[in-house]
C-alpha positions as CSV (number, residue, x, y, z in Angstrom):
1,M,0.1,-0.1,0.1
2,K,1.0,3.6,-0.4
3,A,1.5,5.5,3.2
4,L,3.4,8.3,4.4
5,V,6.7,7.6,6.1
6,Y,8.9,9.3,8.1
7,H,12.8,9.5,6.4
8,G,13.9,12.5,9.2
9,P,13.5,16.1,9.7
10,Y,11.5,17.8,7.2
11,D,11.9,14.5,5.2
12,V,8.3,12.6,4.8
13,R,7.8,10.8,1.8
14,V,4.8,8.6,0.2
15,D,6.1,5.5,0.0
16,N,4.7,1.4,-0.7
17,V,5.2,-0.4,2.5
18,P,3.7,-4.1,3.4
19,D,0.1,-4.2,4.2
20,P,-1.4,-4.1,7.5
21,K,-3.0,-7.3,8.1
22,I,-4.6,-9.2,11.1
23,E,-2.3,-10.2,13.7
24,Q,-4.4,-11.0,16.7
25,P,-8.0,-12.1,16.9
26,T,-9.2,-8.6,18.6
27,D,-7.9,-7.0,15.4
28,V,-9.5,-4.7,12.7
29,L,-8.4,-3.6,9.5
30,V,-9.7,-0.1,7.9
31,Q,-9.6,1.1,4.9
32,I,-8.8,5.0,5.3
33,T,-10.6,7.5,3.6
34,T,-9.6,10.2,5.5
35,T,-6.9,10.9,7.5
36,N,-5.9,14.8,9.1
37,I,-2.5,16.5,9.0
38,C,-1.9,17.2,13.1
39,G,-0.2,20.0,15.1
40,S,1.0,17.3,16.5
41,D,3.1,15.5,14.0
42,L,5.0,18.4,13.4
43,H,7.4,17.6,16.5
44,M,8.6,15.0,14.6
45,Y,8.1,16.4,11.4
46,E,10.8,18.9,12.8
47,G,13.0,16.2,14.2
48,R,12.1,17.1,18.2
49,T,11.3,13.6,19.2
50,N,13.0,10.5,18.9
51,M,10.8,9.1,16.1
52,E,11.8,6.4,13.6
53,T,13.0,6.5,10.7
54,G,10.7,4.1,8.7
55,R,7.3,5.0,10.6
56,V,4.3,5.6,9.1
57,L,2.7,8.6,10.2
58,G,-0.9,9.7,11.0
59,H,-3.1,9.5,14.4
60,E,-6.4,11.0,13.2
61,N,-8.0,8.4,11.2
62,L,-11.4,7.3,9.6
63,G,-12.1,5.4,7.0
64,R,-14.6,1.5,6.4
65,V,-14.0,-1.4,7.9
66,V,-13.1,-4.5,5.3
67,E,-11.3,-7.3,7.7
68,V,-12.2,-8.2,11.4
69,G,-10.6,-11.1,13.6
70,K,-12.0,-13.8,14.7
71,A,-12.8,-12.6,18.4
72,V,-14.2,-9.0,17.0
73,S,-18.3,-9.3,17.9
74,E,-19.6,-5.4,17.6
75,I,-17.2,-4.0,14.4
76,K,-18.4,-5.6,10.9
77,V,-17.4,-5.3,7.5
78,G,-18.3,-2.0,5.8
79,D,-18.8,-0.2,8.8
80,M,-17.8,3.6,9.0
81,V,-15.6,4.4,11.9
82,C,-13.6,6.7,13.3
83,M,-10.4,5.6,15.3
84,S,-9.2,7.6,18.8
85,F,-5.7,8.6,18.4
86,N,-4.9,6.7,21.7
87,I,-5.2,2.7,21.2
88,G,-6.5,1.2,24.5
89,C,-6.9,-2.4,25.4
90,G,-9.9,-1.9,27.1
91,H,-9.5,-3.8,30.4
92,C,-6.3,-2.2,32.1
93,K,-6.7,-0.9,35.3
94,N,-6.6,3.3,33.5
95,C,-8.9,1.9,30.9
96,E,-11.7,0.6,32.9
97,R,-11.3,3.9,34.7
98,G,-11.8,5.6,31.5
99,L,-8.0,6.7,31.5
100,T,-7.6,5.3,27.8
101,A,-4.7,7.9,27.2
102,Y,-2.6,6.3,30.0
103,C,-3.3,2.5,28.5
104,L,-0.7,0.5,30.9
105,K,-0.6,-2.8,28.4
106,L,0.1,-1.5,24.8
107,N,2.7,-0.5,25.1
108,P,5.1,-2.1,27.7
109,G,7.1,0.6,30.2
110,F,4.9,3.2,29.3
111,A,1.5,4.5,30.1
112,G,-0.4,5.2,26.6
113,A,0.2,4.1,23.1
114,A,-1.2,5.7,19.8
115,Y,-1.1,5.4,16.1
116,G,2.4,6.7,14.2
117,F,3.2,8.8,17.5
118,A,7.0,8.6,18.5
119,G,7.5,6.7,22.0
120,M,3.5,5.7,22.0
121,G,5.0,2.2,20.8
122,P,5.1,0.4,17.8
123,Y,1.9,1.5,15.8
124,N,1.7,2.5,12.4
125,G,-0.3,5.1,11.8
126,G,-2.8,5.9,9.1
127,Q,-1.6,8.3,6.8
128,A,-1.5,5.6,4.6
129,E,-4.3,3.0,2.8
130,F,-5.1,1.0,5.6
131,L,-4.5,1.0,9.2
132,R,-4.6,-2.0,11.8
133,V,-6.6,-1.3,14.2
134,P,-6.1,-3.4,17.9
135,Y,-8.7,-4.2,20.0
136,G,-11.1,-3.4,17.4
137,D,-14.5,-3.5,19.0
138,F,-13.2,-1.2,21.9
139,N,-11.2,1.1,19.8
140,C,-13.1,1.8,16.7
141,L,-16.1,4.0,17.1
142,R,-19.2,3.3,14.8
143,L,-20.3,6.4,12.9
144,P,-24.4,6.7,12.0
145,E,-25.8,5.6,8.8
146,G,-25.2,8.2,6.3
147,A,-21.4,9.4,7.7
148,A,-19.9,9.8,4.9
149,E,-21.9,12.8,3.9
150,K,-20.4,14.5,7.1
151,E,-17.0,12.5,6.9
152,N,-14.6,15.7,7.6
153,D,-17.0,16.6,10.1
154,Y,-16.1,12.7,11.8
155,V,-12.6,12.7,11.3
156,M,-12.1,15.4,14.1
157,L,-13.3,12.6,16.5
158,S,-10.2,11.1,16.3
159,D,-8.3,13.8,18.1
160,I,-8.5,17.4,18.2
161,F,-12.8,17.9,18.7
162,P,-12.4,15.7,21.8
163,T,-8.9,17.4,22.6
164,G,-10.1,20.8,22.7
165,Y,-13.2,19.8,24.9
166,H,-10.8,18.0,27.4
167,A,-9.1,21.3,27.8
168,T,-12.3,22.9,28.5
169,E,-12.8,19.3,31.1
170,L,-9.7,20.1,32.9
171,A,-10.2,23.8,33.2
172,G,-13.7,22.9,35.1
173,L,-15.5,25.7,32.5
174,K,-19.1,25.6,33.4
175,P,-22.4,27.5,31.6
176,G,-21.5,31.0,32.1
177,E,-18.6,31.5,32.3
178,S,-15.6,33.1,30.7
179,V,-12.4,31.4,29.0
180,V,-9.3,32.5,27.5
181,I,-7.6,29.9,25.1
182,F,-4.2,30.2,24.4
183,G,-3.3,28.9,20.7
184,A,-5.7,29.4,17.4
185,G,-4.8,26.4,15.9
186,P,-7.0,23.2,15.1
187,V,-7.1,21.9,18.9
188,G,-7.8,25.4,20.0
189,L,-10.6,26.0,17.4
190,M,-11.9,23.4,18.9
191,A,-11.5,24.2,22.3
192,A,-13.2,27.4,21.4
193,L,-16.1,25.6,19.9
194,S,-16.4,23.6,22.7
195,A,-17.0,26.0,25.3
196,S,-19.6,27.6,22.9
197,V,-21.1,24.2,23.0
198,K,-21.1,24.3,26.9
199,G,-22.5,27.7,27.4
200,A,-19.5,30.1,27.8
201,S,-20.6,34.0,28.6
202,K,-17.3,34.9,26.7
203,I,-14.7,32.9,24.8
204,M,-11.4,34.7,24.2
205,V,-8.8,33.0,21.8
206,V,-5.0,34.6,21.8
207,D,-2.8,34.1,18.7
208,M,-1.0,36.0,16.0
209,H,-1.8,35.0,12.8
210,P,-4.6,36.2,11.1
211,D,-6.4,33.4,9.6
212,R,-6.6,31.7,12.6
213,L,-7.7,34.2,14.3
214,K,-10.8,35.1,11.6
215,L,-11.7,31.4,12.3
216,A,-11.8,31.7,16.1
217,E,-14.1,35.1,15.4
218,E,-16.3,32.6,13.2
219,L,-16.6,30.3,16.0
220,G,-18.1,32.9,18.3
221,A,-15.0,33.7,19.9
222,I,-13.4,37.0,20.5
223,P,-10.0,37.1,18.6
224,I,-6.8,38.2,20.6
225,D,-3.7,39.4,18.6
226,F,-1.0,39.4,21.0
227,S,1.6,41.0,18.5
228,K,-0.5,44.0,18.8
229,G,0.2,43.8,22.7
230,S,0.5,42.0,25.8
231,A,-2.4,39.2,25.6
232,V,-2.9,39.9,29.4
233,E,-3.6,43.4,29.3
234,Q,-6.7,42.9,26.8
235,V,-7.7,39.5,28.7
236,M,-7.8,42.1,31.6
237,D,-9.9,44.9,29.4
238,L,-12.1,42.2,28.5
239,T,-13.2,41.0,32.3
240,D,-12.8,44.4,34.0
241,G,-9.4,44.0,35.4
242,Q,-10.4,40.3,37.0
243,G,-9.4,38.0,34.7
244,A,-10.4,34.9,33.1
245,D,-12.7,32.9,34.9
246,R,-11.0,29.5,33.1
247,G,-8.2,29.0,30.5
248,C,-6.9,26.8,28.2
249,E,-3.2,25.9,27.2
250,C,-3.6,24.4,23.3
251,V,0.0,25.5,22.1
252,G,2.9,23.3,24.0
253,Y,6.5,23.7,24.5
254,Q,6.8,25.5,21.3
255,C,4.5,28.2,22.3
256,C,6.4,31.7,20.7
257,N,6.7,35.0,22.6
258,Q,5.7,38.3,20.6
259,R,9.1,38.4,18.6
260,N,7.9,34.8,17.0
261,E,10.9,32.9,18.9
262,E,10.3,29.8,20.9
263,Q,9.9,30.6,24.6
264,P,8.1,27.3,26.3
265,N,7.0,28.9,29.4
266,Q,5.1,32.0,27.8
267,T,1.7,30.7,27.7
268,M,1.8,29.5,30.9
269,N,2.8,32.0,32.5
270,D,0.8,34.6,30.9
271,L,-2.5,31.6,31.8
272,V,-1.3,32.8,35.4
273,Q,-1.9,35.8,34.9
274,A,-4.6,35.8,32.3
275,V,-7.2,33.7,34.8
276,K,-8.5,35.3,37.9
277,F,-7.7,34.9,41.5
278,T,-8.9,31.0,42.7
279,G,-9.9,30.2,38.6
280,S,-8.2,27.3,36.7
281,I,-6.5,26.3,33.8
282,G,-6.7,22.9,31.7
283,V,-3.6,22.0,29.4
284,V,-3.5,20.2,26.6
285,G,-1.0,21.5,24.4
286,V,2.3,19.2,24.0
287,F,5.2,19.4,26.8
288,I,7.9,16.8,26.7
289,N,10.0,15.5,29.4
290,Q,13.3,15.9,27.1
291,D,14.1,18.3,24.0
292,P,17.3,17.9,22.8
293,N,17.3,20.0,20.0
294,A,16.2,23.0,22.1
295,K,18.1,26.4,22.4
296,D,17.0,26.9,26.0
297,P,18.9,24.7,28.6
298,L,15.7,23.9,31.0
299,Q,14.0,23.2,27.6
300,K,16.4,20.4,26.5
301,K,15.5,19.0,30.3
302,G,11.8,19.3,29.6
303,H,11.8,21.9,32.8
304,M,10.7,25.7,32.0
305,D,11.0,29.0,34.0
306,F,7.2,28.5,36.3
307,D,5.4,31.7,37.7
308,F,4.6,29.3,40.6
309,G,4.5,32.0,43.3
310,N,1.9,34.2,41.6
311,F,0.1,30.7,40.6
312,W,0.2,30.0,44.4
313,M,-0.8,33.2,45.2
314,K,-3.8,33.2,43.2
315,G,-5.2,29.9,45.0
316,Q,-5.6,28.3,40.7
317,R,-5.3,25.0,39.8
318,I,-3.7,23.2,36.7
319,A,-4.9,20.5,35.5
320,T,-3.1,18.5,32.3
321,G,-2.8,15.9,29.8
322,Q,-3.5,13.9,26.7
323,A,-7.5,13.8,26.0
324,N,-9.0,10.1,27.1
325,V,-10.8,10.2,23.7
326,K,-13.3,7.6,24.4
327,S,-14.6,9.5,27.2
328,Y,-16.2,12.2,24.7
329,N,-16.4,11.2,21.5
330,R,-19.6,9.2,21.1
331,E,-21.6,12.2,23.0
332,L,-19.5,14.7,20.7
333,C,-20.7,12.2,17.5
334,E,-23.9,13.4,18.6
335,L,-23.4,16.8,18.5
336,I,-22.1,16.2,14.9
337,S,-24.9,14.1,13.8
338,T,-27.9,16.4,14.6
339,G,-26.0,19.4,13.3
340,K,-25.1,20.9,16.9
341,A,-21.5,20.9,16.0
342,I,-19.3,21.1,12.9
343,P,-15.9,20.9,13.4
344,S,-14.8,20.9,9.7
345,H,-15.7,24.2,9.9
346,I,-11.3,24.6,10.4
347,I,-10.5,23.1,7.7
348,S,-8.3,24.8,4.9
349,H,-7.0,21.8,2.3
350,E,-8.2,18.5,1.4
351,L,-5.2,16.8,-0.6
352,P,-4.7,13.5,-1.9
353,L,-2.4,10.9,0.0
354,E,0.7,12.2,-2.4
355,D,0.6,15.8,-1.8
356,A,1.2,14.8,2.2
357,P,4.9,16.2,2.1
358,N,3.6,19.5,0.6
359,G,0.6,19.6,2.9
360,Y,3.4,19.0,6.0
361,Q,5.4,21.7,4.6
362,H,2.7,24.6,4.5
363,F,1.2,23.7,7.8
364,D,4.5,23.4,9.5
365,A,5.5,26.8,8.1
366,R,2.0,28.2,9.8
367,D,1.7,30.0,5.8
368,N,-1.6,31.8,5.6
369,G,-4.8,30.2,5.0
370,W,-2.9,26.5,6.2
371,T,-5.6,25.8,8.8
372,K,-6.2,22.1,9.0
373,V,-4.9,19.9,6.3
374,I,-7.1,16.6,5.7
375,L,-5.5,14.0,3.4
376,K,-7.6,11.6,1.1
377,P,-5.9,8.4,0.4
378,G,-7.6,6.5,-3.3
379,K,-8.8,10.0,-4.6
380,S,-6.6,11.8,-7.0
381,K,-6.4,15.3,-7.1
382,S,-9.4,15.9,-9.7
383,E,-11.9,13.8,-8.2
384,L,-11.0,16.5,-5.1
385,K,-11.3,18.8,-7.1
386,Q,-14.6,18.0,-8.3
387,S,-16.3,17.1,-5.4
388,A,-15.1,20.7,-3.8
389,G,-17.1,21.9,-7.1
390,Q,-20.5,20.2,-6.4
391,K,-19.7,20.9,-2.2
392,A,-19.5,24.6,-3.6
393,K,-22.6,24.5,-6.3
394,A,-25.2,22.5,-3.4
395,A,-24.1,25.1,-0.8
396,S,-24.8,27.7,-3.3
397,A,-28.2,26.5,-4.3
C-alpha cells in the first residue's frame, strides 16, 4: 500500500510499504478514507522527538472496515468507523477508569499508546491506504448511517474535537463562565467550539496568525492578537480587570513570544496572569520530558521557568494531559450528527495522499490559510477538485 513514511527531519515521503494484516483475533483492518495532519505530527516532522525512520505517520484516522479478526463481535465489515488517536486495551486498570490515553498494556514500560507517534508504541499510523486497529471492538467508534456525508466532521472525533473539549473539562469550564484559550490552531479552535457548546459567556482566543484568529471569531470567540500588544492586558480589559474564569493552554512547548521566538514558558505564565484568583487552567498543548534540540537549557530537560509564586498566591489549579478520547467521542458524535457542532469549519485544504509532503511543508510553516489539512487516500487531485466544486454548488443553491 501507499503510506506517508518518516525519513528524518523535514523529510516525509509517500512510499510503498507492506499492507497491514490481522495479527491478533481482536484486530480490525480499516481502509482509510480520511486522515488528518495534526500539529503534534509537526514535532516529529521537525526532528524534535525520537521518532524512528521508516515509521508511518498519522493518528487522526477514519475509514471503512474491510476485515475483522475472529474475536471481534461488535464491529462488522462495511462499518464506517473513526479511531481514537490513543489506543487502549479496554481492560487494564486505567482503561477501566476511562483513562484510555494512559493504557497500561499496549506500550510496555509506558502508560499510553497511539498510532504513528514517537514514544507511543510500535503502531503504524493511518496516513496510508489501510490501518491495523488493535482491540477493534474497543478502539473503533461506529459512525451513524450516512456518515460519508459528514466525513470531514466525524474525522475530527479522532483527536482534535475531543482534545479541545478535554481542555475545557480540565479547566472546569461551566455554563456562564468566561474562558481564555491560548492558541488558535486546530485544537484551540476546537476548544473554542467546545466552550460555545458548553455555554461559556465569553470566549477569548489568543494567537498572532490573522487567518486562525478569523476562524476563532467565526466560531463566536473574541480574537486577541498578541503581536499587537500584551495578551494579558487585553484579557484584563475584556474582563473588567478580573481575569478569565478559566484558561486553556492549546499550544505546548513550542509556543512563542511576541517576537515569534520560541519561549516554552510563555503561554503558561501568561495564563497564570490572565486567569482570575481561584480560577483554573487546563493544559492539552504537548509538553515533553526532554527536547535535546531546544536552544533553552531548561527546555532541553523538559523544564521551564514557571511563575509558581504568582500561581500559588492566586489560589489557582492546573490539570494536564492527553485527552481520553473515548470519554468524549460518542457524545461529541451526537453533536455532529444532529448538526449542533460542525468542526469541519476549520478545514482549509483537502489533499490526496500523494500531496502529503507538500501539506506538511505548508502547515509547518504556518503559511497563511493553511489552518487544517486533511488527506484523502484513494482520491486523486481531480476527484477532490470535482467534489469541492459540487459542495460549493450545493452550498450556493
